[in-house]
N, C-alpha and C positions, 0 to 999 in steps of 0.2 A: 723562636719562629711568633708569629702572632694568633690568637684564640679567632677561632670561629665565630663567625658570627652569631649564631646560632642556639639560642638560653638552651634548650635542655639537651638531651642530651643520648646519642646511642644505645649507650653502656643502660640504663637506667632503670632498666625490667632487669637488666642481673646487680641492681639494688634494690629492694625493695622496697628499704625502707625512706627511697626518695620520692615514690608514692602514696599516697593517705587513699587508706581507705573510701571508695563512692559506692552510691547503688546504683543500680543500672537505671538509664534509665527509658522512661516509657514507648517517649516517640526518641524522633530521628535530627534530635533540631542536630544542628552545622553539622552535621555528618557532609552532609552535600548538598547540594544547590541547582536545580534543574536550570538550567541553559534558555536560549533563545524558544521566543512560543514553546517553551513548556516540551521540547521531543530532545530527540538523540543527534549529536551533530553525523553530519554525512556517512566520518568514516565504523562509527556505533554502528547505523543502520544497517550500514553494506555487512559488518561483521555480525550480524543481529542478537550486539552484547547491548547490556546495558550500558547508557550512557554518564557515569559516574564523576562532578564535579566536586571539588571538594578546596572546603571554604577557604576562599580568599586568592582560590588558584582562575583563568583568563581557559587555560586546553584542561580536558578530562582527563582522568590519568590513562586513558588507554592508549591517548593523541601525545598524550610527555613520553611515553615508554617506546612510543616505535618513532618519538621526533621529528612529529610532522603536525601541518597545521592540524589546528581544531574551528572547522568549517560547516555553517550553516546555509552552504549556497543551493542544493539540488531541493529541486522539490519533494516531500514527500510523498510514499508510494500512495498511492489511490487507496480509503477502506473497500472493506471487504460487504458486499450488501446480501443484504438474506432479504428473502420475502415472510411478513407481519399471515395473520393468521386471515387477514382482509384482501391480501396478495398485492401488500404496496412494500417498496422496497425501505427498508433501517436501519442503521447500525449495525455493526457486531462491536457486542459489549466488549473496550478496551483493556484491553489485561492490565494489572498495575504492577512495577515494578518494582512498591516499598514494601516490606515486609511488615508485621504487624507480632509480634509475639504473648502472647501471654501463656500460665500454666497452663490451659484445656485445647491449646496446639497441636492439631496431630504432626509431627512429623515429619510424617508423608505427603503433609499439605503446604512445607515450607517452597517456597520458591528460591531459594538461593542463586539467583542469577545476578556474574556481576563480568566487565571484562577481564576477561580467563588471556590472561600474555606468554601466551602460548605457541605463537608465530604462525598459525595452524589459522585457515579460512573452511569453512564449510564448501563442499565442492557446488552444495544448492538447496533450494528449500525442501523437494522433497529427503534428501540428505539429513536439515535439519531434524524435522518429523522423523525424519526413524530412530535421531538418537533421540529424538525424546522419550520415545516410545518404549523403545528397548535397550534395556540396563546393557551396558558395556561389562564385558568378562575379565575383569583385572587377574590379573597373574599376582596379587599378591593380599588375597584376603581366605585361599585355604592352609591349612593346617595339618604339615607330610613331618614323616620322623623317616628319616636316612636310614637303612638300615643298613650297619656298620658289615666289615667280616668278618668278628670275631664272635657276634652276639649270638643267642639262640636259633633265630629265625636266618634261614639256610637260604639265599633266593634259589637254588638251581632244583630242590625240592620245594621251591612257592611255583618257580618258572615251569614245572609236571605239573602244579595243583590241576584238580577238575573242579575244582568253585569256582572257576569263571574271573577271578581275580582277586576273589574272594579271601582272605587271610584270616578274617574271621569276622563275628558279627562285628559293624558296624566300621572295619576295614576291609580301606582296599589296597589291595596289590596294583604299584605301579614299577615300569619300568623306563627308567628315561632315558635309555644307550644297553648292550650287551653288559655290563657292567656295574652300574648300577642303579637299587633301585628303591622302595621310596612306601613309606606306607598309609596314606589317606587319609584323615579320623569326617571321620562319617556323625561322629555318633551326638547327637546332642541341638545339630545347625539349626530346628528350630527353635527355640530357647534360646542359644546366640542370639541369634536377630531377632526378637525380643529385647532382651538385654540390652547390644549397641543403638539400638532406636530408644531404648528409652532413657544414658548414657546422649544422644544425642539430642536429644530433644533437651535437659538440664545441661548440655554445653551451651545450645543454640539460646536458649534463654538468659543463658551467664553474658553471653557477650553483646548479646542484644539487635541490632540492627545494625555493628560492626565487624560482624562477620566476613563481610566483603571484600568493605577498605582492610579486613587485616588479609587475606588471601591474595589480594593484591598488591600489598608489601611485599609477601612469600616473594608474590611472582617477581616482583620490580629488585629485591636488593638481592633475595637468597637464591629463589631457584636456578636463579642463570647461571651459580654459580661453583651451587652446590647441587647438582640434577641428581638426588637420591629420592625424590619424589615422580612414579614414573604419569604423563600428561593426561592419563586417562580417569587421572582422579581430579582433576582439574574439569575434564568436562563434564565428569560427573555435580561437581559444584555448580558448575556451570547450571547446568539442565534443572537443577532441583532435586535431584536425587539422594537429598540425604539417605536416606536410610541404606543406600549402598556404601558409604562412606563410613572408616575404619575409627571408632571414633578417639581412640590412644591418637591414630597420624592425625588427626584435622583437634585434639585439642594441643598439640605438639606445635602445630604450624601455629596457630592462634598465641603462645605463649611463648615461642620465639618473635613472631611480629609485633608483640606490645611496644616496644620503644621503640619503632617509630611512631606507630599507633598515636606513644606520649610526644615525641616530636612532633608531626603534623600538628595536632590536637593541642596544644599548650597552654592556645592564645583562646580556646572556643568555653563557654558555660558549661555545655554540657556533660555533662555523668558519664565518664571511664569504664570500663569495664573491674572487677574488684579482683589485681592482681594475686592475691591470695588465693583468695578462693579458685579459680582458673590456674596456679602450681600445683595446687593440692587436688582437683580433680582431674588434671595430665597426670601427673608420677600415680596415682591410684588406676585408674585408667590402664594404665601401662604394668604396674606392679601385675591389675591382673589381666593381660592380656600374655603374658609371661608364662600362663600355666596348659595354653595353648599355643605356640608362638604362632606367627604370618611371618611374611615380609612383614607384611603392613610393623609389624610388634617392632622389627630393625632400624627400622623409618620413623620411626614415632623412638624408640632411643636415642636412636643417632641426633633426632635432632634435638631433645630433652636437652643434650648431651655438649651442645654447640655454646648455653647460655653458662655466662662466666662464673658463676657463681655454684657451681654443682661440681660437687665431687667425686670425679670420673673412674676414681679406687675399682670399689664395690661391680655398680652398676657398668664397665664394659667389659668384666668377668663375666658377666650372667650378659651380656648380648651377646659374650663370643662362642659361648655356652647353646643359647637358640640357633645362632647363625648354625651351627656345628649340626641342630636336630634338623635343619634346617638342607644340607649338602649347599650353604656358601662359599665351605672352603673347596668345592669340589669346578671341575674343568665340565662345562657344560653351551662346551660348541658345539659338541658332535648329541646332543638330545634331542628330543621329537617338539621340544616343547614351538612357540614360537617365537618369533625374533623378539619382540616385544619383553618379554620376559628375562630370555637367558641376554640381553639386553641391560635391563634391569636386573639381574641378578647379579652380571659382572659389577656395575655401580657400586651395588652393597657391598657386595663384596670386598671390592679394594676402598671405599670409602666406613668401611669397618676395619682392617687390616693400617690404615692410615689411623686411625680411632686407636688402634692399641698399637701402634708406635711411641703414638705423640704421649698416650698413658707414660707409657715408659720412661720418659723422658724424664714429664714436668712431673711425677712421681717418685722417682727414681725405682723403679716394681719390676718386676722381671714382665716380659713380654708373656699375654698370654699366645703368641699366635708366632708358626713353629716352620720352619721355612720347610723341613721336609715334607710336614705335610699339609702344605698350599700350592694345588694345583690351578688356581685360578689362570688364564692366561688376560695376557697387557688388553687393556683396552682398545678399543680401535672407532675409525669416528663409527660406523654406522649403531656402535654399544650407546650412539644415543640420541638416537634416531626411535622417532614412536612408531605406531604401531599407525598404515596408511588406511586402511578398511575402511575409518567413518571420515574420514576423510583429504585436503584435496593438500598437500605438501606445496610452503615456497620454499623461495631460497631465503638462508636465517637471517636476521640481520650482523649486528658488527657484534653489540654486544655479547651472542647470543655463542654467536665462534669463540670469542676470548674466553665467555668462560667453562668454554667444552676443554681451551688449549687453559686455560686454569690447573679445570682438577685435573686434567693427565700429566701436566707438569707436576703439582702435587702429591700426584703418587707417587712419581720416578726418584723426586726429593725425596719421599718416606723411606724408599728401595735402597736408598741411597743412607737415609740415618739408619738404615736398620744394620746395613752393613755396621758403622760405626758404633753400634751395640752391642753386638755380636762383636767384634774383635777387638774392643779395649772395655769394655763396663760387664759384662759376664765374671761370675765367679771367676770360674777357671780361669779365664785371660786379664785377672786388678791378679794374680797368684802368680802366674807367671811375671808378670814385670817384678812385682815386689822378689820373684829366686834371683831377677835377674841382676839386683843388688843395683850397683853404675852400670852394671848394661841395661841397664831400665829402659830410659830413653834414648840411645838405639833400638832399641827391639821393637818401638814407640814406634818411633821413623819410619821405619822398616817396613813397617805394615801398615805406615800411614799413611805410604807415596799413596798405592794407587786405588785409596781411596781419596786423595786432594784429588787426581788427574780425574776420579767422574764428577765431586763436585764441580774442576775446574769446565769438562768438556757438558756438562750439565745444562749448568748458566753463558756458554758461552752456546750453545742452543738456544736456549729460551728465544717465543717468536718475537717480532719485532715488538707484535702488540700484545705483549707481557710485560715488560720496558715500563718504567719506574714512570719517567717524563714524558712516553707514547701516549698518557692515559690519557691527561688536559683537557679532557670535552665537559668537567663542568658538573657530569653529572657522577653519583656514587661509581666508586674501584674496586675494589676488594684483591685488585695485584698486588697492596699491601701486606696482605697475610702470608701471601707467598716468598716475598724476600726477605719478610723477620723468620720466616722457614730456614731461607735459607741461610741467613745468619747463624741463627742458636744453633744450627748442624755443622760451620763452619768451629762456632764457641764451645759448644762439647767434645769435636777433636779436638785443640786448645791447651783445654782442657788440663786431657790428662797428660802431657804435653810436658806443663805448665808445672803437675803438684810433680811430675817425675824427675825436677831438676832437683829436685831438692835431695835426693839421693845421688844425683851426678856433680859431688863439691871437683873432683878433678878433670872437668874438662867445662874450663868459662866460655871456652867459644865460640861452643858447642849452646853452652846456656842462652848468652848473645843470640847467637842465631836465629834460639829458635823463643827466646823474649820478643824478637826484634818483628817476628813475622804477626807473630799476635800481638802484636802493640800494634800493627796496621790493621789486619782484619776487628780489636776493637774502636780504633777511628772510625772504620768504615762502615760498622754497625749503629755508632750514635749519628753521624753526618746521615745515613741513611731515616733514623729517627725524625731529624731535626728537620728533614725535607718535607718529612709528611704534610700536605693539605687536606683540608678539608674534605674535598671527591674522597682520600681515604679513608678520612678517620666518619666520616657518617656509614660508612659500608659498612659492611658483615661482612665479620673476622673470623676465624677458624677459631675454633675452643683453646687450642694451645694460646692462644698468642698475648693471651695475660700472661702466662713464665715465659715470655720468649721475653718477651722487656725484660720482666725482671732479669733475666738471667748476664744481657746485657750488665748490667749495675754487677749482678755479683764478679764476671767475670769481671770489672775493671776494679773491685775489690780487691780478688786476688790476685793480680799484677801487682796492683800494689803495697800490696802484703810482702807479695816475695820482691818488691823493686831490687835491685844490691845496692842502689845511689842515691841520695836524696833530692837530686834536679828529679827525678827518675819520681820518686813520690809526689814531691809537691804537681810533676803533671801529672798527676794520674787523677790526683783531690783536686785539678781544673778543670778536668774530661767528665773528673761524677759529678761536679757545681754544678757545669751548665748540665747535663745527661737529665739534674736533676730536675733541676728549674723547666726544661724541658717537657718533661710529665708532665712536671704541675700545672706545667698551660695548655696539655692537650687533656687532660683528665675531668678540665671543667664539659666538653667536648665527647665524649668516654670512661665513663666514670670505671670502665676496669682498671683502668690506665696509675688510677690511685694505687692497688695488688703495684707493681712493680715500684712504686715513690716508697711505702714502704717497707720494703724487700730492703733498698736499697739504703735506707736507715738504720732498720736493723742489722748489716749488715757493715753499714758507718757505726757501728757503737762498735763495735766488738776491738772495732782499727783506733781508739782511740789512747791508749797504751803502748802504741806500736812505740818501738824504742828507733832515738833519730839514726838514720841507716851517716853510711860514707860520703862524703862528696867526691866527683865524678874527675877527680884530675886523682880524689884519694883510692879507684878504683884502677883507674889506667897506669897508676904506678905498681900497684900490682899484680894486673895482666902481665906489665911488660918485663919485670920482676919473672913473672912468672914464666914470661916467655922464650929468656935469655936459657933460658933453667931447660929444655928439651926444646929437640931437632925437629923443625917444621915440613913436612912434604912443601913439593911444588903443588897439588890437588886446595891441599889447605892453606898454600898462600895465596892460588889463583879465586878460592873461597871464598877468605878473607876481605879480597878486593869488591869482589859483588856482594858483600854484605855490608861495604864502606856504607853507602848513602845510606844506614837505617841507625846509623852510629848517632846516640844519644844526642851527641853537637848536631845532630841535623834538625833535631825537633823545635816547634816555637817557646818562645820563651815564655815562662809560666802562671805571670805580674799579669796578663791579662785577662781576664773572665768573661773572654768572649771571645772565643776564640773558635773557627770553625771550616771548609772544609777547608777554604782557597784558603783561611792563614798554615792549617797544618801541612799541605803541599802533597797527598795523598790523593789518591782516586779511590771513589766509593764504588764495588763491582755494581751500583743498581748504574752505571753510565759505562764504564770500564769494561772491554774484552774477554779483559784476566785475573784471575784472584788471587797474582799479588804473591803468592805460593815458593817463587821461585830464592828465596833462604835459605828455608830448610829442604827444600826438595834437592837444592845441589849436594846440601851434605849424605843426603841418602844420597849421591852417588857415585861418594868416595869406599862404599859398606855394599855393594853390588853381590855379593855372599855372604857378610854376614847371621852367625847364626849363635844367638845367644847360648852359652850352656849353665 
């Protein structure tokens, strides 16, 4: 696979060593250039938004996002006139759209306006003025404490209280439905606002005039594919009401989008924000917000965890604890809250659920969220709709629709991953397999069958716009992380099967079938990585992707280490070398892929002393001898005939160092409607009532 032409990398922010420490520039040189006649384009003037043209681009950022022509055809609106003291008409002073920041600039005076890619059109000028004058009531701004059923606070007593809803001085009692109650903390709100204003001032001084570009990058690359921030946040930013924003959340957005700024400004002489200082400030603000968490705290934490260089084990536990405090694990369907808040709560809850399960996978730690204490309902289309009180909705673009489907499908896949982890990787489940001794593989296969069916149905039900080959539009596409997560889930399921074969020496036919199915998965995953294009590599990748790429190499090393014959060892050596080459080439564009290269090198180094295996002919002779010593029932004969196409003899010659999907003759699930699991599924059918004792 040829490397993309981009010289900067989409993962550079994940590796601060690639970014020299730089001082802030007091001017906005190189960040934007005003186009023709020093006025906005026709589309931006209609949206009443800032027209930002990045250096070297012909279209403004908003027109590029909406895939429309950037024109300057329509005449500008006539300026409003006013009378001076002599009764003569004079021009209304033009409001400047650029921002000059210094230490003495009040945060409330910042005019942070950008072309918000939120797929909304403001209804009219009167509504626009209303938005400018009236702050929006965002649901993520308040600290609440969920009153659990076993605490010293009794909801029934609070219902009977004559304190008009006040549980104690500074705390207000609030019921969301008949059985869900919260305490709303009202202490120190003025001091908190002052602290937020100071933090926002420090943050805006740090990023300088690059703030709008960072927000635009977030809207272009992340927001549509990972909708955990409500639209109202960007409306507040668009209308310059910085005092109404959460500093931890804003800092997290800035930090997460720095890679795209570095890429876009790679040839610019302008000095960029210091990413080290920005990272320190973002984590400090987040840590302070954990003392009294709000929904904005959860949003900030989830975004910070998307940076591939972060160790998410401890931070994930803190976030889940804060989410329980806010009641995100509850069913909010019947609450009296607004539709906007309920939709945001559900999206945040499922984003945190995914965070926890994938953290459990990539770190090998127990999950913090348990099914028995999770009541959040499945996501619906209306959960992605923003409030329509302040603006008039228009039909969603194809990119936004795809992004919403991507988020929902990732949630569904994560629920299957949770089943895999709970079924095969808990201490109890692993002990049961160990206790089953030689029957362990059969026990795993019996339990794996319904999970494999779920995975097959999930993949077959993917919308057409989420198929890998359907998104080649030239624009960044995040569908890659969804398919990679699918392969990681499949590999996680097959790893425990392959491990169990070490104690199943008596059934060589079963081992052959299981290894053939695992080999199919590995080749499909490697071919998928080989087909990634610049549209995928330069897009947003979900946080476990760094480890998911490495898991493919680890699985290949596992199959190599347990291979029964030398031809199979040679085959895996060839495929792993090809995979390493693909990763090393792609790592020039996405630096976090270097982790997968290092992981593969580390695993390969442990295989240097692997003893030579017998040849296929020797293994076949041994299997024939064993077969002649035992009687085989007709179902097993039928099974072997089904598995014949997956026999080692049908694999490609290992001497070629440029093996591809077409050479291997295996179809990847990215383009196939079958998950290719018929081999061991057929074997499981032979044991419908099997129970290991």
